C-alpha positions as MATLAB code, in Angstrom:
seq = 'MKTIFITMSKGALIRNYFKTGFMAKLLERGVRVVVLSPFYQDEEIFGAYRGDHIHFEPLFFTKMSKLGLFVDALWLEFGKGVVYSSTVLAHYKYLARHQHGYTGKKPKKFLYYPRIAFFFLFRFFPGIKILLRKIHFLLFPQREHDHLFKKYHPDLVFITDFVDSMDVGVCKSAQRYGVPTAGMAKSWDNFSKSLFRVKTNALFVWGEFARQQALNYQGFYADEITPVGGLQFDYYRPENTVNREEFCRELGLDKDKQIVFYGSTGLRCWTEYEYIDLILDIIKSEGIQAQLLIRPHLAHPGDEKKFDRYLGRDDIVIYRGQRNTHLPDNWDLSDDHLRHIYNSIYHAAVSVNIASTLTLDSIAVGTPVINISFDVSKRAMADSVLRFYKTDYTGAVARFGGSWLTRSPEEFRRTFIKILSGKADKKEMVEKMRQYFLYKTDGCAGERLVKIL';
ca = [
      17.507    4.250  -34.014;
      15.249    2.379  -31.617;
      11.578    3.444  -31.715;
       9.310    3.213  -28.683;
       5.549    3.818  -28.615;
       4.309    5.259  -25.306;
       0.619    5.789  -24.515;
      -0.525    8.887  -22.641;
      -4.273    9.003  -21.999;
      -4.643   11.028  -18.784;
      -3.311   14.144  -17.137;
      -1.773   12.314  -14.192;
       0.198   10.146  -16.613;
       1.438   13.174  -18.559;
       2.653   14.563  -15.251;
       4.398   11.297  -14.294;
       6.252   10.790  -17.562;
       6.893   14.365  -18.720;
       7.171   16.448  -15.553;
       9.534   14.213  -13.574;
      12.374   13.887  -16.091;
      11.545   10.439  -17.507;
      10.900   11.588  -21.070;
      13.995   13.799  -21.174;
      16.194   10.930  -19.952;
      14.694    8.561  -22.519;
      15.379   10.977  -25.372;
      18.946   11.457  -24.140;
      19.487    7.773  -24.917;
      19.038    8.459  -28.610;
      15.642    6.800  -28.789;
      12.870    7.886  -31.131;
       9.709    8.237  -29.046;
       6.199    8.215  -30.475;
       3.686    9.462  -27.907;
       0.137    8.256  -28.527;
      -2.401   10.543  -26.884;
      -5.927   11.873  -27.420;
      -4.348   15.313  -26.860;
      -1.546   14.889  -29.410;
      -2.367   18.229  -31.079;
      -2.694   20.199  -27.837;
       0.129   22.741  -27.840;
      -0.603   23.793  -24.275;
       0.171   20.274  -23.078;
       2.845   19.041  -25.493;
       4.081   22.174  -27.282;
       7.194   22.522  -25.139;
       8.222   18.915  -25.759;
       8.079   18.690  -29.553;
      11.400   17.887  -31.246;
      13.210   15.854  -33.895;
      13.146   12.590  -31.977;
       9.714   12.795  -30.355;
       6.518   12.488  -32.369;
       2.893   12.788  -31.314;
       0.135   10.664  -32.805;
      -3.526   10.123  -31.909;
      -4.616    7.539  -29.370;
      -7.930    6.264  -30.689;
     -11.005    5.297  -28.739;
     -12.729    2.152  -29.985;
     -16.323    2.827  -30.947;
     -18.684    0.024  -29.966;
     -22.268   -0.825  -30.776;
     -24.772   -1.330  -27.966;
     -24.223   -5.059  -28.307;
     -20.459   -4.550  -28.171;
     -20.746   -2.478  -25.022;
     -22.928   -5.169  -23.456;
     -20.471   -7.938  -24.348;
     -17.523   -5.901  -23.055;
     -19.388   -5.252  -19.790;
     -20.143   -8.967  -19.533;
     -16.467   -9.767  -20.115;
     -15.564   -7.274  -17.387;
     -17.929   -9.105  -15.018;
     -16.014  -12.327  -15.655;
     -12.768  -10.352  -15.329;
     -13.764   -9.302  -11.849;
     -14.773  -12.849  -11.049;
     -11.411  -14.427  -11.883;
      -9.656  -11.828   -9.738;
     -12.112  -12.398   -6.862;
     -10.355  -10.090   -4.423;
     -11.716   -8.300   -1.377;
     -11.715   -5.213   -3.613;
     -14.097   -6.884   -6.069;
     -16.356   -8.071   -3.255;
     -16.394   -4.580   -1.733;
     -17.389   -3.054   -5.086;
     -20.149   -5.637   -5.483;
     -21.525   -4.771   -2.064;
     -20.774   -1.064   -1.694;
     -20.240    1.598   -4.310;
     -18.925    5.085   -3.764;
     -21.678    7.593   -3.075;
     -21.666   11.344   -3.127;
     -24.195   13.920   -2.015;
     -26.319   13.603   -5.133;
     -26.307    9.796   -5.379;
     -23.856    7.145   -6.530;
     -20.679    7.760   -8.529;
     -21.688    4.953  -10.827;
     -24.478    2.418  -11.091;
     -25.986    1.400   -7.789;
     -24.871   -2.159   -6.960;
     -27.631   -4.753   -7.262;
     -27.603   -6.276   -3.796;
     -29.712   -9.284   -4.791;
     -26.878  -10.328   -7.156;
     -24.193  -10.215   -4.470;
     -24.409  -13.792   -3.210;
     -25.039  -15.426   -6.625;
     -21.997  -13.531   -7.946;
     -19.622  -14.614   -5.204;
     -20.925  -18.219   -5.267;
     -20.418  -18.553   -9.031;
     -17.077  -16.816   -9.270;
     -15.690  -18.621   -6.224;
     -15.576  -21.759   -8.397;
     -15.089  -20.078  -11.792;
     -11.719  -18.584  -10.863;
     -10.214  -22.048  -10.374;
     -10.723  -23.150  -14.005;
      -7.258  -23.925  -15.476;
      -6.004  -21.235  -17.858;
      -9.128  -19.093  -17.390;
      -7.228  -15.779  -17.434;
      -5.423  -16.663  -20.665;
      -8.712  -17.807  -22.205;
     -10.578  -14.642  -21.226;
      -7.905  -12.437  -22.778;
      -7.930  -14.444  -25.990;
     -11.716  -14.118  -26.159;
     -11.475  -10.338  -25.745;
      -8.790  -10.157  -28.450;
     -11.010  -12.092  -30.885;
     -14.215  -10.214  -30.067;
     -12.572   -6.785  -30.003;
      -9.450   -6.755  -32.235;
      -9.175   -2.936  -32.010;
      -7.245   -2.233  -35.215;
      -7.403    1.564  -34.968;
      -3.641    1.906  -34.393;
      -2.409   -0.668  -36.920;
      -1.466    1.999  -39.467;
       0.954    3.576  -36.983;
       2.856    0.299  -36.736;
       3.266    0.310  -40.516;
       4.391    3.943  -40.420;
       6.949    3.789  -37.581;
       7.838    0.074  -37.193;
       8.306    0.339  -33.413;
      10.783   -1.860  -31.512;
       8.792   -1.663  -28.276;
       5.336   -0.605  -27.096;
       5.023    0.752  -23.553;
       1.506    1.245  -22.164;
       0.949    3.405  -19.108;
      -2.602    2.355  -18.213;
      -3.814   -1.263  -18.377;
      -7.402   -0.232  -17.666;
      -7.960    2.327  -20.425;
      -9.410    0.736  -23.582;
      -7.242    2.991  -25.786;
      -4.047    1.588  -24.253;
      -5.497   -1.889  -24.615;
      -6.016   -1.258  -28.337;
      -2.374   -0.257  -28.855;
      -1.200   -3.363  -27.028;
      -3.394   -5.565  -29.238;
      -1.893   -3.984  -32.352;
       1.568   -4.711  -30.981;
       0.624   -8.344  -30.447;
      -0.629   -8.567  -34.041;
       2.628   -7.153  -35.402;
       4.854   -9.165  -33.099;
       6.213   -6.100  -31.286;
       7.427   -6.658  -27.678;
       5.290   -4.958  -25.036;
       5.914   -3.530  -21.609;
       3.714   -1.599  -19.254;
       3.245    0.057  -15.910;
      -0.146    0.273  -14.216;
      -1.439    3.800  -13.742;
      -1.618    3.326   -9.988;
      -0.843    0.863   -7.222;
      -4.531    0.069   -6.728;
      -5.326   -1.198  -10.259;
      -4.359   -4.862   -9.962;
      -7.145   -6.224   -7.755;
     -10.159   -4.548   -9.374;
     -10.521   -6.696  -12.496;
      -8.496   -8.776  -14.922;
      -6.544   -6.600  -17.348;
      -7.767   -7.093  -20.913;
      -4.171   -7.505  -22.092;
      -0.945   -8.845  -20.598;
       2.384   -7.325  -21.594;
       5.694   -9.165  -21.964;
       7.176   -7.109  -19.132;
       5.614   -5.263  -16.211;
       7.049   -2.481  -14.076;
       5.571   -1.808  -10.648;
       6.031    0.576   -7.752;
       7.147   -1.989   -5.192;
       6.694   -5.387   -3.579;
       3.002   -4.899   -2.806;
       2.140   -4.276   -6.457;
       4.428   -7.145   -7.511;
       2.491   -9.568   -5.301;
      -0.807   -8.236   -6.632;
       0.302   -8.741  -10.238;
       1.315  -12.313   -9.426;
      -1.857  -13.138   -7.537;
      -4.484  -11.440   -9.681;
      -3.163  -10.753  -13.194;
      -1.326  -13.934  -14.138;
       2.127  -12.388  -14.494;
       5.187  -14.506  -13.714;
       7.894  -13.419  -11.296;
      10.554  -12.986  -13.994;
       8.238  -10.641  -15.941;
       7.915   -8.109  -13.099;
      10.439   -5.449  -12.089;
       9.950   -2.958   -9.211;
      11.300    0.497  -10.071;
       9.393    2.818   -7.710;
       6.665    5.308   -8.513;
       7.418    7.980  -11.107;
       4.969   10.363   -9.445;
       7.278   10.507   -6.410;
      10.381   11.436   -8.416;
       9.548   15.116   -8.030;
       9.843   14.801   -4.255;
      13.494   15.802   -4.159;
      15.382   18.360   -2.022;
      15.987   20.683   -4.993;
      12.196   21.137   -5.342;
      11.728   22.157   -1.725;
      10.618   25.748   -1.149;
      11.746   27.297    2.123;
       8.974   27.445    4.689;
       8.734   31.237    4.876;
       8.299   31.567    1.115;
       5.809   28.680    0.942;
       3.653   30.120    3.722;
       3.753   33.595    2.211;
       2.553   32.272   -1.165;
      -0.464   30.503    0.372;
      -1.282   32.979    3.107;
      -0.236   30.646    5.930;
       1.406   31.641    9.204;
       5.017   30.399    9.137;
       5.089   30.234   12.932;
       2.130   27.848   13.187;
       2.173   24.131   12.469;
       0.430   23.028    9.261;
      -2.184   20.284    9.243;
      -2.521   18.973    5.678;
      -5.947   17.485    4.926;
      -6.398   15.567    1.653;
     -10.021   15.236    0.573;
     -11.496   11.860   -0.349;
     -13.531   13.509   -3.089;
     -17.233   13.234   -3.831;
     -17.241    9.712   -2.438;
     -17.480   11.320    1.004;
     -19.510   14.509    1.293;
     -19.408   14.902    5.098;
     -15.701   15.565    5.515;
     -16.503   18.879    7.143;
     -17.193   16.804   10.280;
     -13.515   15.853   10.444;
     -12.413   19.417    9.769;
     -14.638   20.550   12.650;
     -13.103   17.850   14.858;
      -9.582   19.032   14.035;
     -10.537   22.666   14.691;
     -12.064   21.695   18.020;
      -8.881   19.870   19.084;
      -6.681   22.800   18.066;
      -8.871   25.240   19.991;
      -9.446   23.170   23.123;
      -5.786   22.157   23.436;
      -4.419   25.584   22.583;
      -2.317   24.202   19.725;
      -0.702   26.737   17.420;
      -1.794   25.147   14.138;
      -3.646   25.876   10.917;
      -5.279   23.765    8.206;
      -4.310   23.409    4.565;
      -7.104   21.580    2.718;
      -6.629   19.987   -0.710;
      -9.931   19.197   -2.485;
      -9.810   16.226   -4.885;
      -8.825   17.459   -8.348;
     -10.443   14.524  -10.154;
     -13.858   15.358   -8.679;
     -15.177   18.709   -9.952;
     -17.219   20.424   -7.272;
     -15.457   18.689   -4.405;
     -14.191   22.025   -3.109;
     -17.783   23.096   -2.396;
     -17.763   20.796    0.631;
     -15.381   23.238    2.257;
     -17.071   26.526    1.294;
     -18.222   26.937    4.888;
     -14.596   27.648    5.846;
     -13.970   30.412    3.330;
     -12.726   33.620    4.901;
     -11.134   31.977    7.947;
      -7.573   33.003    8.782;
      -6.658   29.546   10.089;
      -7.747   27.583    6.996;
      -6.406   27.697    3.438;
      -8.190   25.754    0.702;
      -5.974   25.029   -2.283;
      -8.165   24.617   -5.363;
      -5.577   24.136   -8.087;
      -6.312   24.614  -11.792;
      -8.467   21.852  -13.209;
      -7.932   20.959  -16.861;
     -11.532   20.057  -17.593;
     -10.684   18.781  -21.092;
      -8.609   16.007  -19.477;
     -10.562   12.938  -18.303;
      -9.078   13.182  -14.799;
      -9.189   17.014  -14.629;
      -5.493   17.012  -13.693;
      -3.571   20.213  -13.084;
      -0.429   19.946  -15.223;
       1.147   23.186  -14.047;
       4.569   23.202  -12.412;
       3.016   25.194   -9.574;
       0.692   22.313   -8.751;
       3.554   19.814   -8.486;
       5.508   22.235   -6.356;
       2.483   22.866   -4.176;
       1.525   19.257   -3.476;
       5.090   18.293   -2.578;
       5.727   21.295   -0.355;
       2.301   21.052    1.276;
       3.185   17.577    2.513;
       6.822   18.432    3.241;
       6.036   21.419    5.464;
       3.069   19.776    7.208;
       3.352   18.545   10.779;
       0.814   15.850    9.954;
      -1.055   14.587    6.884;
      -4.690   13.551    7.454;
      -6.899   11.607    5.047;
      -9.436    8.819    4.625;
      -7.893    5.820    2.793;
      -6.186    8.044    0.214;
      -3.083    7.486   -1.938;
      -1.879   10.685   -0.250;
      -0.883    8.331    2.561;
       1.852    6.960    0.295;
       2.791   10.449   -0.914;
       3.274   11.432    2.727;
       5.247    8.261    3.482;
       7.480    9.084    0.501;
       8.129   12.574    1.867;
       8.444   11.444    5.485;
       5.463   13.272    6.975;
       3.435   11.507    9.728;
       0.034   10.278    8.523;
      -3.280    9.843   10.313;
      -5.858    7.692    8.522;
      -9.466    8.277    9.565;
     -11.465    5.067    9.982;
     -14.559    6.182   11.858;
     -17.784    8.118   11.351;
     -18.445   11.180   13.458;
     -22.177   10.623   12.968;
     -23.630    7.127   12.760;
     -24.089    5.975    9.149;
     -25.093    2.887    7.227;
     -22.123    0.989    5.782;
     -22.996    2.144    2.246;
     -22.312    5.722    3.416;
     -19.664    5.008    6.053;
     -15.982    5.803    5.603;
     -15.352    2.246    6.825;
     -16.289    0.946    3.364;
     -13.141    2.512    1.919;
     -11.024    0.130    3.991;
     -12.765   -2.959    2.614;
     -10.535   -3.012   -0.477;
      -7.346   -5.035   -0.235;
      -5.045   -2.148   -1.137;
      -6.341    0.386    1.397;
      -6.609   -2.385    3.963;
      -2.978   -3.331    3.369;
      -1.816    0.256    3.917;
      -3.931    0.636    7.045;
      -2.716   -2.643    8.565;
       0.962   -2.136    7.788;
       1.522    0.226   10.686;
       3.462    3.043    9.037;
       0.523    5.417    9.494;
      -1.745    5.960   12.472;
      -5.120    4.299   11.862;
      -7.673    5.961   14.126;
     -10.990    4.199   14.801;
     -12.777    6.790   16.924;
     -12.829   10.560   17.535;
     -11.145    9.964   20.892;
      -8.310    7.947   19.348;
      -7.921   10.574   16.643;
      -7.692   13.308   19.288;
      -4.995   11.474   21.272;
      -2.970   10.674   18.148;
      -3.276   14.185   16.730;
      -2.045   15.764   19.964;
       0.883   13.336   20.227;
       2.070   13.985   16.691;
       1.836   17.771   16.910;
       3.644   17.738   20.265;
       6.443   15.666   18.751;
       5.810   12.648   20.996;
       4.849   10.163   18.292;
       7.392    8.323   16.175;
       7.106    5.489   13.642;
      10.313    6.007   11.703;
      11.204    2.308   11.556;
       7.760    1.248   10.316;
       7.619    4.179    7.893;
      10.874    3.023    6.294;
       9.596   -0.569    6.013;
       6.346    0.691    4.529;
       8.211    2.878    2.054;
      10.283   -0.076    0.873;
       7.284   -2.432    0.632;
       4.914   -0.158   -1.267;
       7.269    2.261   -3.052;
      10.563    0.323   -3.376;
      12.753    3.432   -3.421;
      11.936    7.128   -3.114;
      15.275    8.456   -4.282;
      13.895   10.424   -7.230;
      15.312    7.862   -9.677;
      12.308    5.650  -10.556;
      12.145    7.156  -14.041;
      15.878    6.721  -14.529;
      15.682    3.034  -13.543;
      12.802    2.532  -15.978;
      14.708    4.252  -18.815;
      17.770    2.056  -18.283;
      15.689   -1.126  -18.560;
      13.704    0.072  -21.579;
];
């Protein structure tokens, strides 16, 4: 019996691989699966999935000394340098802020130009990506999972997050024991932020955009990369659609009014109430029969407080979900949450957000998208929503043309009215965008991945 190790470090990944049918299909193939997770003993998460051919083992975090942490951070600096993307440059210059400060260390502006000058040349050194990974392997061997390789003798290791140090540790153990490795990045936006600490023998990606990013930034070769689609979109199938009347009744929405779905950017943008006010003003002044459904960002605890001013209104519903605070990404693993997010987008007349992955969710479902790329009040670039479009991945989505990128309140107003009146159509560009970023949205990404594994 073939044995596969699969890492599972975050709630969103548990959703992608367990809630969309991937794990069930893999087990149907007669494979023994060993899931490595920090939550391996959590019955609430994994209790329903335990069986004869699926085992759960701990995913260990590598403890480092202060010197080790410093060296790893220094390596990461070089890792960003060899990637040298517009995403890296944007993070050097601007960092996400929230109401109480920065969501990380404030970027040192005096280092910006020395950084880009040095790394502009450094990235051209022959074999630099291979060398950096070898250095990290030697400095940080991460042997915490070696005993599991002796216990199970896996035939394949599949990592689900190239960024998480725990996944990196499992991959290093596999390399020590000569076990083939495969992986899929946690999200489409991971490739251009920094060099991955490890490189797997095979890589699976959402679509052509991620394939190009892996080629350009991570040193993968074309024959090592296979597009399969995004597992998180596999749930978006007709059989999971709730009829509109039932959906509206559950959330307290009016079935006879159009739904405007607003996806929050999270604590990186604390003035989103200005855009909600703009939408409300358009609805009122134009006499549009519409209501708002707001989704605060689950990964940012406290994000829902931005919208407290709208509590009690009949024309606004704020869906808060159920945060699992013991998960690093606070993800809601309930079936209700999956059903809600899909049906919220499906039944919406328009999906509105600021440079969010919800743009791709909406493209997958087929709902028109408006991307906000303007400030209602004048702000410095460090606080402006414009900074979110400086990264290569959000910029690529915005430029593609499958969504409506609005650069002023006036343009937003015109676009909003057109879409809700049914006079705006981008079906051809939406289909091209779907193919480019998501490959296929037929609900079979997991099945394609299982067949290859």
